[in-house]
C-alpha positions as CSV (number, residue, x, y, z in Angstrom):
1,X,-82.3,123.0,5.7
2,X,-78.4,123.4,4.9
3,X,-78.6,126.2,7.2
4,X,-79.9,124.3,10.0
5,X,-77.6,121.1,9.6
6,X,-74.4,124.1,9.7
7,X,-75.8,125.7,12.6
8,X,-76.5,121.8,14.6
9,X,-72.6,121.2,13.9
10,X,-71.4,125.1,15.1
11,X,-73.5,124.2,18.6
12,X,-72.0,120.9,18.5
13,X,-68.8,122.2,18.5
14,X,-69.2,124.8,21.2
15,X,-70.1,122.4,23.5
16,X,-67.1,120.4,23.1
17,X,-65.0,123.1,23.2
18,X,-66.3,123.8,26.5
19,X,-66.3,120.9,27.9
20,X,-62.7,120.3,27.0
21,X,-62.0,123.8,28.7
22,X,-64.3,122.2,31.8
23,X,-61.9,119.0,32.1
24,X,-58.3,121.5,31.9
25,X,-60.0,123.3,34.8
26,X,-60.8,120.4,37.0
27,X,-57.0,119.0,35.9
28,X,-55.7,122.2,37.4
29,X,-58.1,122.2,40.2
30,X,-56.3,118.3,41.0
31,X,-52.7,119.8,41.2
32,X,-53.4,122.8,42.8
33,X,-56.2,122.7,45.2
34,X,-57.9,125.5,46.0
35,X,-57.7,125.0,50.0
36,X,-54.9,127.3,51.0
37,X,-56.6,127.6,54.7
38,X,-57.1,125.5,56.9
39,X,-61.1,125.0,57.5
40,X,-60.8,123.6,61.2
41,X,-58.0,126.5,62.9
42,X,-57.7,128.9,59.4
43,X,-54.0,128.0,59.4
44,X,-52.4,128.5,56.0
45,X,-49.2,125.6,56.6
46,X,-50.7,122.9,54.5
47,X,-48.2,119.8,54.1
48,X,-48.7,117.0,51.4
49,X,-48.0,113.8,52.5
50,X,-47.3,112.1,49.0
51,X,-46.6,108.4,50.9
52,X,-50.4,108.4,52.0
53,X,-51.8,110.9,49.5
54,X,-53.0,113.4,52.0
55,X,-52.7,117.3,52.5
56,X,-52.5,117.8,56.2
57,X,-52.7,121.0,58.1
58,X,-49.5,121.8,60.1
59,X,-51.1,123.3,62.9
60,X,-53.8,121.3,64.0
61,X,-53.7,117.8,61.5
62,X,-56.6,117.9,60.4
63,X,-56.4,115.9,56.8
64,X,-58.4,118.1,54.5
65,X,-58.4,116.0,51.5
66,X,-56.9,112.2,50.8
67,X,-56.2,109.9,48.5
68,X,-54.9,112.6,45.2
69,X,-53.1,111.4,42.0
70,X,-49.5,111.7,42.0
71,X,-48.1,112.6,39.3
72,X,-44.6,112.1,39.7
73,X,-42.6,108.7,38.5
74,X,-43.5,105.8,39.7
75,X,-40.0,104.7,40.0
76,X,-37.6,105.7,42.8
77,X,-33.7,106.7,42.4
78,X,-31.1,107.2,45.1
79,X,-28.3,108.9,43.3
80,X,-28.0,111.4,40.0
81,X,-26.7,107.7,38.0
82,X,-29.9,105.8,38.7
83,X,-32.4,108.8,38.3
84,X,-30.3,109.4,34.6
85,X,-31.0,105.5,33.9
86,X,-34.5,105.5,35.1
87,X,-35.8,108.9,33.6
88,X,-37.2,108.1,30.0
89,X,-37.1,111.9,29.1
90,X,-34.9,113.7,27.4
91,X,-33.1,117.3,28.2
92,X,-35.1,120.3,29.0
93,X,-35.9,122.8,26.0
94,X,-32.7,124.8,26.3
95,X,-31.9,128.1,24.3
96,X,-28.1,127.7,24.1
97,X,-28.6,125.2,21.5
98,X,-30.0,126.4,17.9
99,X,-33.3,124.0,17.8
100,X,-33.3,124.5,21.7
101,X,-32.3,120.5,22.1
102,X,-35.5,119.7,21.1
103,X,-33.7,117.2,17.9
104,X,-32.9,113.8,18.5
105,X,-29.7,112.6,18.1
106,X,-28.4,109.0,16.6
107,X,-25.4,107.5,19.0
108,X,-22.4,107.3,18.0
109,X,-22.3,103.8,19.9
110,X,-23.4,101.2,17.2
111,X,-25.0,99.0,20.4
112,X,-29.1,98.6,20.5
113,X,-31.2,99.6,22.8
114,X,-30.5,96.8,24.9
115,X,-26.6,97.1,25.0
116,X,-25.7,94.5,22.4
117,X,-23.4,95.4,19.4
118,X,-25.4,95.3,16.0
119,X,-24.0,93.8,12.7
120,X,-21.6,95.1,10.4
121,X,-24.3,95.8,7.3
122,X,-25.9,98.1,10.3
123,X,-23.5,99.6,11.2
124,X,-23.0,101.3,7.4
125,X,-26.2,102.1,7.8
126,X,-26.5,104.1,11.1
127,X,-23.4,106.0,9.7
128,X,-24.9,107.3,6.8
129,X,-28.0,107.8,8.8
130,X,-25.9,109.6,11.4
131,X,-24.0,111.8,8.9
132,X,-27.1,113.2,7.2
133,X,-28.8,113.9,10.2
134,X,-26.0,115.8,11.4
135,X,-26.2,117.2,7.8
136,X,-30.1,117.8,8.0
137,X,-29.6,119.3,11.6
138,X,-28.9,122.6,10.0
139,X,-31.2,123.6,7.4
140,X,-30.1,126.8,6.4
141,X,-27.7,129.7,6.8
142,X,-29.7,131.6,9.5
143,X,-29.7,128.4,11.2
144,X,-26.2,127.4,10.8
145,X,-24.8,131.1,11.6
146,X,-27.2,130.9,15.0
147,X,-25.4,127.4,15.9
148,X,-22.2,128.7,15.4
149,X,-22.6,132.0,17.5
150,X,-24.3,129.8,20.3
151,X,-21.3,127.3,20.3
152,X,-18.9,130.3,20.6
153,X,-21.1,132.0,23.4
154,X,-21.2,128.3,25.2
155,X,-17.0,128.3,25.1
156,X,-16.4,131.5,26.0
157,X,-19.1,131.3,29.5
158,X,-16.9,128.4,30.4
159,X,-14.1,129.5,30.1
160,X,-15.1,132.5,32.6
161,X,-17.1,130.4,34.7
162,X,-20.2,131.8,34.5
163,X,-23.4,130.1,35.4
164,X,-25.9,128.3,33.4
165,X,-28.7,130.8,33.7
166,X,-26.1,133.4,32.3
167,X,-26.1,131.7,29.5
168,X,-29.4,131.2,28.5
169,X,-30.0,134.9,29.1
170,X,-27.4,135.4,26.5
171,X,-28.8,133.1,24.3
172,X,-32.2,134.7,24.2
173,X,-31.0,138.1,23.9
174,X,-29.0,137.1,20.7
175,X,-32.1,135.3,19.3
176,X,-33.9,138.2,19.7
177,X,-30.7,140.8,18.1
178,X,-31.1,138.0,15.0
179,X,-35.0,138.4,14.8
180,X,-34.4,142.5,14.6
181,X,-31.8,141.3,11.5
182,X,-29.0,143.5,13.8
183,X,-26.4,140.8,13.0
184,X,-26.3,141.6,9.3
185,X,-23.2,143.3,8.8
186,X,-21.1,143.1,12.0
187,X,-19.2,140.4,13.1
188,X,-20.8,137.4,15.2
189,X,-18.0,136.8,17.4
190,X,-17.8,140.6,18.1
191,X,-21.9,140.2,18.7
192,X,-21.7,137.0,20.6
193,X,-19.0,138.7,23.1
194,X,-21.1,141.8,23.5
195,X,-24.6,140.0,24.5
196,X,-22.2,137.7,27.0
197,X,-21.2,140.6,28.9
198,X,-24.4,142.3,29.2
199,X,-26.0,139.2,30.4
200,X,-22.9,139.4,32.7
201,X,-23.9,142.8,33.8
202,X,-28.2,142.2,33.7
203,X,-27.2,138.8,36.2
204,X,-25.2,140.4,38.6
205,X,-21.8,138.5,37.7
206,X,-19.3,141.3,36.7
207,X,-16.7,140.3,33.8
208,X,-15.3,143.1,32.4
209,X,-14.1,143.7,28.9
210,X,-10.5,143.1,29.1
211,X,-11.7,139.4,30.8
212,X,-14.1,139.0,27.9
213,X,-11.9,139.5,24.8
214,X,-9.3,137.4,26.5
215,X,-11.1,134.8,25.8
216,X,-12.9,135.8,22.5
217,X,-11.3,136.2,18.8
218,X,-12.0,139.8,18.8
219,X,-10.5,143.1,19.9
220,X,-11.6,144.8,23.1
221,X,-12.7,147.5,21.0
222,X,-14.6,145.5,18.8
223,X,-16.5,144.2,21.7
224,X,-17.2,147.5,23.2
225,X,-18.4,148.9,20.0
226,X,-20.8,145.6,19.6
227,X,-22.2,146.4,22.9
228,X,-23.2,149.9,22.5
229,X,-24.8,149.3,19.2
230,X,-27.1,146.2,20.8
231,X,-27.5,147.4,23.9
232,X,-29.5,150.4,22.0
233,X,-31.3,148.7,19.7
234,X,-32.6,145.8,22.0
235,X,-33.3,148.5,24.5
236,X,-31.4,146.8,27.4
237,X,-30.9,148.9,30.5
238,X,-28.4,148.2,32.6
239,X,-27.2,149.5,35.6
240,X,-23.8,150.6,36.4
241,X,-21.7,147.2,38.1
242,X,-21.1,147.8,41.3
243,X,-18.0,147.5,42.8
244,X,-19.6,145.4,45.4
245,X,-20.2,142.8,43.2
246,X,-16.3,142.2,42.8
247,X,-15.4,141.7,45.6
248,X,-16.3,137.9,46.5
249,X,-14.6,136.9,43.3
250,X,-11.2,139.1,44.1
251,X,-11.2,137.8,48.0
252,X,-11.3,134.4,46.8
253,X,-8.8,134.8,44.7
254,X,-6.1,136.4,47.4
255,X,-7.3,133.6,49.8
256,X,-8.5,136.3,52.3
257,X,-10.9,135.4,55.8
258,X,-15.0,136.3,55.8
259,X,-13.7,139.2,58.2
260,X,-12.0,140.8,55.3
261,X,-14.4,140.4,52.7
262,X,-17.2,142.1,55.3
263,X,-14.6,144.8,55.9
264,X,-14.3,145.8,52.4
265,X,-18.2,146.0,51.6
266,X,-18.6,147.9,54.1
267,X,-15.9,150.4,52.9
268,X,-17.4,150.5,49.2
269,X,-21.0,151.1,51.0
270,X,-19.8,154.2,53.2
271,X,-18.3,155.6,49.9
272,X,-21.1,154.7,47.9
273,X,-23.2,156.6,50.5
274,X,-20.9,159.8,49.9
275,X,-20.5,159.5,46.2
276,X,-17.2,158.6,46.3
277,X,-17.7,155.4,43.3
278,X,-19.1,158.0,40.6
279,X,-17.2,158.2,37.5
280,X,-14.6,155.5,38.9
281,X,-14.0,152.1,37.3
282,X,-15.6,149.6,40.2
283,X,-12.6,147.1,39.8
284,X,-10.5,149.9,41.0
285,X,-12.3,151.0,43.3
286,X,-12.5,146.9,45.1
287,X,-9.3,146.6,44.8
288,X,-8.4,149.7,47.1
289,X,-10.8,148.5,49.4
290,X,-9.2,145.1,49.7
291,X,-5.8,146.7,49.6
292,X,-7.0,148.6,52.6
293,X,-9.0,145.8,54.2
294,X,-6.2,143.5,54.2
295,X,-4.2,146.2,56.6
296,X,-7.0,146.9,59.0
297,X,-7.6,143.7,59.4
298,X,-3.8,142.2,59.9
299,X,-4.0,140.0,56.5
300,X,-1.8,141.6,54.7
301,X,-0.9,141.5,50.5
302,X,0.9,143.3,48.4
303,X,-0.7,146.1,45.8
304,X,1.0,144.2,43.1
305,X,-0.9,140.5,44.1
306,X,-4.2,142.5,44.9
307,X,-3.7,144.5,41.2
308,X,-2.9,141.1,39.4
309,X,-5.8,139.4,40.8
310,X,-8.1,142.6,39.8
311,X,-6.8,143.3,36.3
312,X,-5.8,147.0,37.5
313,X,-2.4,149.0,37.7
314,X,-0.6,149.2,40.9
315,X,-1.6,153.3,40.3
316,X,-5.1,153.1,40.3
317,X,-4.9,151.0,43.9
318,X,-2.7,153.9,44.8
319,X,-4.7,156.7,43.8
320,X,-7.9,155.1,44.6
321,X,-6.6,154.4,48.0
322,X,-5.5,157.7,48.6
323,X,-9.2,159.0,48.0
324,X,-10.8,156.7,49.9
325,X,-8.6,156.9,53.3
326,X,-8.9,160.7,53.1
327,X,-12.3,160.7,52.1
328,X,-13.8,158.3,55.0
329,X,-11.4,159.2,57.6
330,X,-9.5,155.7,58.0
331,X,-6.8,155.8,60.0
332,X,-3.9,153.7,58.9
333,X,-1.2,152.3,60.8
334,X,1.9,151.0,59.2
């Protein structure tokens, strides 16, 4: 008898589970309708008219679906300030914070939800709560080291002017290194700077080791050593940096026209086709190509100016300049 009751309970749970799946499938179907082709004309250009709650074919004007549910907010905002004030959700999850930004913070302003000042007795209580909340947010040594490393990476990324997606990539790399226990016995700053450099190469936003070392608290040698070890351990397959990736930044620093930048890219493309870039530093090649293009486009810059922006020596520019002019047969009129 007990066995029969147990089988009935299992059957009931199985049916309930199936019903939950069907509800989820219906919700997903409502959000993304399967009608990707117009049944009237066969067109694929379907438009969602959110004001009329209709799915319309752009080609023939047939209303394929109507009265669908708008899952967006019920309010409207005309600028970022209104959007931030009316939104009832917090910031999105991010890997650049040790707890991924999921914890709450007690605000330092002693005011309630209506903006009114709270009493002095409540202020003292909130001060103690804020202090303990800050202490309990970082639970153990691993979280404390992770919080320090991620804040250090964010500081270096801000100093280098790196975009948000690159910061997220570097934070994911560091979390993977922590999970594989690669940080033990190594400098946290060195590994953080090395993974930031790896993320720059991965996201095609090149920065040299010298630039990263300039904003970090460790030497260039330490960053290079940590980079070789961590990239090998994590299996990061990073292609060599192309000289073309440096061109927009260098040309912007020299205030050059778009015509000059296009000429630089063409020179570097021809050099790559003839394999003149193999074994050469990309910054030196980019600097030499910029110097040649400024002469060809009659917008001259001195070797000293180009070398200062590119972070190379004038001797390097002269050597790469002679190779490019000779191999590519570029006629320079002085």
